[in-house]
C-alpha positions, 0 to 999 in steps of 0.5 A, a space after each residue: 116719245 113713242 107717241 111721236 115715232 108713230 107718225 110716218 114723217 117722224 118714224 126715223 127721227 128718234 136719234 135725231 130727237 135726242 141729239 138736238 136736244 144735246 146740240 141744237 142748231 137754234 133754240 127759241 123761247 115759246 110765246 105762249 108759255 114761258 115754261 116751253 123752248 122749242 129746239 130746232 134743226 134744219 134737215 135738208 133730207 126728210 121724207 117730206 123735203 127739207 124741213 126743220 125739226 122742231 122738239 118742243 120741251 116743257 121745263 118744271 121746277 124740278 122736271 123737263 120733258 119733250 111735249 112734242 116733235 114734228 117738222 115744219 117748213 121754218 122756226 116759229 117766232 119768239 126770243 132766240 134763246 140759242 145761239 146767243 148773238 
């Protein structure tokens, strides 16, 4: 995860990245990779304004890992996995 925190806009987001994995506001499945989920939470104040924090997680048979994390204007399209309506 160190490479993610090297980006200026992500520098202070380490604790938020960890927390969002336990308490996401929204989780969507990737449209291009069934083994990937995107965890989202909106942050009204970041150094680049109000943005969604997205943490991308890849699940393997016996493991899971954070692929990347980034700030975005809106969540990507895909099947909503959480919250379940």
